[in-house]
C-alpha positions as CSV (number, residue, x, y, z in Angstrom):
1,M,0.2,35.9,-15.3
2,I,-0.7,33.7,-13.3
3,A,0.3,30.7,-15.6
4,A,4.1,32.6,-15.4
5,L,4.8,31.7,-12.0
6,S,7.4,29.3,-11.9
7,R,7.5,26.7,-9.3
8,A,10.7,28.1,-8.8
9,T,8.9,31.2,-7.9
10,F,6.9,29.5,-4.9
11,S,9.8,27.4,-3.7
12,T,11.5,30.8,-3.1
13,L,8.5,32.7,-2.0
14,A,8.4,29.4,0.2
15,D,11.2,30.7,2.1
16,S,9.9,34.2,3.1
17,R,9.6,34.9,6.8
18,T,7.9,38.0,6.0
19,L,5.2,36.8,3.5
20,K,4.4,33.6,5.9
21,K,3.8,35.9,9.0
22,I,1.7,37.9,6.7
23,A,-0.4,35.2,5.4
24,S,-0.2,33.2,8.8
25,R,-3.0,36.0,9.7
26,Y,-5.3,35.0,7.7
27,G,-4.9,31.8,5.9
28,M,-6.0,29.5,8.5
29,R,-9.6,31.1,9.5
30,P,-12.2,29.8,9.3
31,H,-12.9,30.2,5.7
32,G,-9.1,31.3,4.8
33,F,-7.9,30.8,1.7
34,A,-5.1,27.8,2.8
35,R,-8.0,25.8,4.1
36,R,-8.6,24.4,0.7
37,F,-5.2,22.4,1.1
38,V,-4.7,22.7,4.9
39,A,-7.0,20.4,7.1
40,G,-6.3,22.5,10.4
41,E,-4.1,23.4,12.8
42,N,-4.4,20.6,15.0
43,I,-4.8,17.1,15.5
44,G,-8.7,17.3,16.6
45,E,-9.1,19.6,13.2
46,A,-7.8,17.1,10.8
47,I,-9.4,14.0,12.3
48,E,-12.5,15.8,12.0
49,C,-11.6,16.6,8.0
50,A,-10.3,13.0,7.8
51,T,-13.4,11.4,9.5
52,R,-15.5,13.2,6.5
53,I,-13.8,12.5,4.0
54,E,-13.8,8.4,4.9
55,R,-17.6,8.7,4.7
56,S,-17.3,9.6,0.6
57,G,-15.2,5.9,0.8
58,M,-11.9,7.0,0.7
59,T,-8.8,6.5,3.5
60,V,-6.8,8.8,4.5
61,T,-3.0,9.2,5.5
62,L,-2.4,12.3,8.1
63,D,0.3,14.5,7.7
64,H,2.0,16.5,10.9
65,L,3.2,19.6,8.8
66,G,6.7,20.5,9.2
67,E,10.5,20.2,8.0
68,R,14.1,21.1,8.7
69,V,14.0,21.6,12.3
70,T,17.4,22.7,13.7
71,T,17.5,21.8,17.2
72,R,17.1,18.6,19.4
73,E,14.5,20.4,21.4
74,E,12.4,20.8,18.1
75,A,13.0,17.2,17.3
76,T,12.0,15.9,20.4
77,R,8.6,17.8,20.6
78,S,8.0,16.6,16.3
79,T,8.6,13.2,17.5
80,R,6.2,13.5,20.8
81,E,3.5,15.2,18.5
82,Y,4.2,12.4,16.1
83,M,3.5,9.7,19.2
84,A,0.8,11.5,20.6
85,M,-1.2,11.5,17.1
86,V,-1.0,7.5,16.7
87,E,-2.6,7.7,20.0
88,S,-5.6,10.3,18.6
89,I,-5.8,8.6,15.7
90,A,-7.0,5.3,17.2
91,K,-8.8,6.7,19.2
92,A,-10.8,8.4,16.5
93,G,-11.2,5.2,14.2
94,I,-9.4,6.3,11.2
95,S,-7.4,5.0,8.7
96,R,-3.9,4.1,10.6
97,N,-1.8,5.6,8.2
98,I,0.6,8.4,8.7
99,S,3.2,10.4,7.1
100,V,6.3,11.5,8.3
101,K,9.4,13.9,7.0
102,L,13.0,12.8,8.3
103,T,14.0,16.5,9.1
104,Q,11.4,17.1,11.2
105,L,12.8,14.8,13.4
106,G,16.2,15.9,13.2
107,L,18.0,14.6,10.2
108,D,19.7,17.9,9.7
109,I,20.9,17.7,13.0
110,D,22.7,14.1,12.2
111,R,20.9,11.1,10.7
112,A,21.1,9.1,14.3
113,T,19.0,11.7,15.5
114,S,16.1,11.4,13.3
115,V,16.8,7.3,13.0
116,D,16.5,7.4,16.8
117,N,13.0,9.2,16.8
118,I,11.5,7.8,13.6
119,R,12.1,4.7,15.8
120,R,10.1,5.8,19.0
121,V,7.5,6.9,16.6
122,L,7.5,2.8,14.4
123,D,7.5,1.5,18.0
124,V,4.4,3.0,19.3
125,A,2.8,2.6,15.3
126,S,3.6,-0.7,15.2
127,K,1.9,-1.6,18.6
128,A,-1.4,0.2,17.0
129,D,-1.0,-1.2,13.7
130,F,-0.1,1.4,11.9
131,F,1.4,2.1,8.3
132,V,3.9,4.6,8.3
133,R,5.2,6.6,5.2
134,I,8.8,8.3,5.3
135,D,8.3,11.5,3.0
136,M,10.9,11.9,0.5
137,E,12.0,15.5,0.0
138,G,14.8,17.6,-1.8
139,S,17.7,15.5,-3.5
140,T,20.4,15.8,-0.9
141,Y,18.0,14.4,1.5
142,T,17.6,11.1,-1.0
143,D,20.4,9.1,0.0
144,Q,20.2,9.4,4.0
145,T,16.6,8.8,3.7
146,L,17.1,5.4,1.4
147,E,19.6,4.7,4.3
148,A,17.6,5.0,7.1
149,V,14.7,3.0,5.5
150,N,16.6,0.4,4.8
151,S,18.5,0.2,8.2
152,L,14.8,0.3,9.5
153,W,13.7,-2.5,7.7
154,G,17.3,-4.6,8.7
155,I,15.5,-4.3,12.1
156,G,12.3,-5.6,11.4
157,S,10.3,-2.3,11.4
158,H,8.2,-3.3,8.2
159,N,5.2,-1.2,8.4
160,I,7.0,1.5,6.9
161,G,7.2,2.8,3.5
162,V,8.9,5.2,1.1
163,V,8.8,7.9,-1.3
164,I,10.2,7.5,-5.2
165,Q,10.5,11.1,-7.0
166,A,9.4,10.4,-11.1
167,Y,11.4,13.8,-11.8
168,L,14.8,12.7,-10.1
169,K,17.0,11.2,-13.1
170,R,18.6,8.5,-10.5
171,S,14.9,7.5,-9.4
172,P,15.1,4.2,-11.7
173,D,17.7,3.3,-9.6
174,D,16.5,3.9,-6.3
175,L,12.9,1.8,-7.2
176,K,14.8,-1.2,-7.4
177,R,16.8,-0.7,-4.9
178,V,13.3,-0.3,-2.2
179,L,11.6,-3.2,-4.5
180,A,14.7,-5.5,-3.6
181,L,13.7,-4.9,0.1
182,G,9.9,-5.2,-0.1
183,T,8.9,-1.6,1.1
184,R,5.9,-0.2,-0.5
185,V,6.5,2.9,-2.6
186,R,4.4,5.9,-3.4
187,L,5.1,7.1,-6.6
188,V,4.9,11.1,-7.3
189,K,6.3,13.5,-10.0
190,G,8.2,16.0,-7.3
191,A,7.6,19.3,-5.7
192,Y,10.9,20.0,-5.0
193,R,12.8,22.5,-6.8
194,E,16.1,20.9,-8.4
195,P,19.4,21.1,-10.6
196,K,18.9,20.4,-14.3
197,D,21.5,17.9,-14.1
198,V,19.7,16.1,-10.9
199,A,15.9,16.5,-12.3
200,F,14.0,16.5,-15.6
201,Q,12.8,19.8,-16.3
202,D,10.1,19.5,-19.1
203,K,7.0,17.5,-17.9
204,E,7.0,15.6,-21.1
205,D,10.4,14.4,-19.4
206,V,8.6,13.8,-16.3
207,D,5.8,12.4,-17.4
208,R,7.6,9.7,-19.4
209,A,9.5,8.9,-16.4
210,F,6.7,8.9,-14.4
211,V,4.7,6.5,-16.7
212,D,8.0,4.5,-16.8
213,L,8.3,3.9,-13.0
214,M,4.2,3.1,-12.4
215,K,4.9,0.3,-15.0
216,V,7.6,-1.1,-13.1
217,L,5.8,-0.6,-9.5
218,L,2.3,-2.2,-11.0
219,R,4.3,-5.2,-11.9
220,E,6.7,-5.8,-8.9
221,G,5.6,-3.7,-6.1
222,T,4.0,-4.7,-3.2
223,Y,0.5,-2.5,-2.8
224,P,1.7,0.4,-4.3
225,A,0.7,4.2,-4.4
226,I,0.0,6.0,-7.8
227,A,-0.1,9.8,-6.4
228,T,-1.1,12.1,-8.9
229,H,-3.4,14.5,-9.7
230,D,-2.6,14.3,-13.4
231,P,-5.7,12.5,-15.9
232,V,-3.2,11.7,-18.2
233,M,-0.8,9.6,-16.0
234,I,-4.3,8.2,-14.0
235,D,-5.3,7.1,-17.4
236,E,-2.0,5.8,-18.2
237,T,-2.1,3.6,-14.7
238,K,-5.8,2.2,-15.2
239,K,-4.9,1.6,-18.9
240,F,-1.7,-0.6,-18.1
241,A,-3.0,-2.3,-15.4
242,A,-5.7,-3.2,-17.7
243,E,-3.6,-4.9,-20.4
244,Q,-2.0,-6.6,-17.5
245,G,-4.4,-7.9,-15.9
246,I,-3.4,-6.3,-12.7
247,G,-6.4,-5.9,-10.4
248,K,-7.6,-2.7,-8.8
249,S,-7.4,-3.4,-5.4
250,T,-3.6,-4.6,-5.7
251,F,-3.0,-0.6,-5.6
252,E,-4.2,2.4,-5.1
253,F,-4.5,6.2,-6.0
254,Q,-3.5,9.1,-4.0
255,M,-3.9,12.7,-4.2
256,L,-3.7,16.1,-1.8
257,Y,-6.3,16.8,0.2
258,G,-8.1,20.2,-2.0
259,I,-6.6,19.0,-5.1
260,R,-9.0,17.2,-7.7
261,R,-11.7,17.0,-6.0
262,D,-13.7,15.5,-9.2
263,L,-10.8,13.1,-10.2
264,Q,-11.4,11.9,-6.2
265,R,-14.4,11.0,-6.7
266,S,-14.2,9.6,-10.1
267,L,-11.9,7.5,-9.4
268,V,-13.7,5.8,-6.0
269,A,-16.7,5.4,-8.2
270,E,-14.9,3.3,-10.6
271,G,-14.0,1.3,-7.4
272,Y,-10.0,1.9,-7.5
273,P,-8.8,2.1,-3.7
274,F,-7.9,5.4,-3.1
275,R,-6.3,7.4,-0.3
276,V,-5.9,11.4,0.7
277,Y,-3.2,12.8,1.9
278,V,-4.1,15.0,4.8
279,P,-1.5,17.7,5.9
280,F,-2.2,20.0,9.3
281,G,-0.1,21.8,11.2
282,T,0.6,25.6,12.6
283,D,3.8,25.2,10.0
284,W,1.7,25.0,7.1
285,F,2.9,28.0,4.7
286,P,5.7,26.1,2.8
287,Y,3.7,23.3,2.3
288,F,1.3,25.2,0.9
289,M,3.7,27.0,-1.7
290,R,4.5,24.4,-3.1
291,R,1.0,23.4,-3.7
292,L,0.8,26.5,-5.5
293,G,3.9,26.1,-7.7
294,E,3.1,22.5,-8.6
295,R,-0.3,24.1,-9.9
296,P,-0.7,28.0,-10.9
297,A,-4.4,27.7,-11.4
298,N,-4.6,27.0,-7.7
299,V,-3.7,30.6,-7.2
300,G,-7.2,31.0,-8.4
301,F,-8.6,29.8,-4.9
302,V,-6.1,31.7,-3.3
303,V,-7.3,35.0,-4.6
304,K,-10.9,34.2,-3.9
305,G,-10.2,33.5,-0.6
306,L,-8.4,36.8,0.2
307,L,-11.2,38.7,-2.1
308,H,-13.5,37.0,0.5
309,E,-10.8,38.1,3.9
310,E,-11.2,41.7,2.4
311,A,-15.0,41.4,2.0
């Protein structure tokens, strides 16, 4: 039954206010079910988690969860939270690497608002020698996100990177565009519900697209991030790098916090640079539901967590 639950189902559930309210009562308690995938609700908890991860030989990128804000007040608040986050991370001495969504900074209000806000974050980040990854969201935001990256790069903000989603049919052209700039790229399969005319629907097609893009990235990219939990995709990456004489230090693998910890440890043991995407914040529910939709087996962890709460 769990395996039959589709990504579309979880995407729909992610927008449920009622379910979010119920889940929020239990999910982030000290042993709550959401803590497997979310580091905490505040920057202190996230830094504590990141510090533990880095002791094991990995690096991190921190993401203050939130998206699709609808007022300038919310966008300004999110911007200030990211600026404060940069200062907290610098003081803690962990990886100076963060991820940001433009809709969290006002992209749904207008592009100018989001670009002005990300520039404020980048100004603080560049002074503290941070790298800022601009996350990719649903396909309706792809053009605006790439345009923002192009604009920011053009005015000298070179401490930024972007994300390419392999399941989007447009991604080969988008990858050429960002590689021409010199921007660092994180390659992912993609987690949002998309129509079939926009994105590949079958896993075989998505995997094939991922491998094709990975090969371009390893040959032509600047320190690319290969972000996947799929052992087959990981093996394809390692195999291609070895065949092409591409050194391990020229790219990194990335995975989400709490997923495939066994693979995370094995890649570190093999000497590959490895980064964990560490999300935190009170607006964790949509992110959490997308993780369940990507891998239905993750539902088992939630069921165990709920049974623990009931005990």
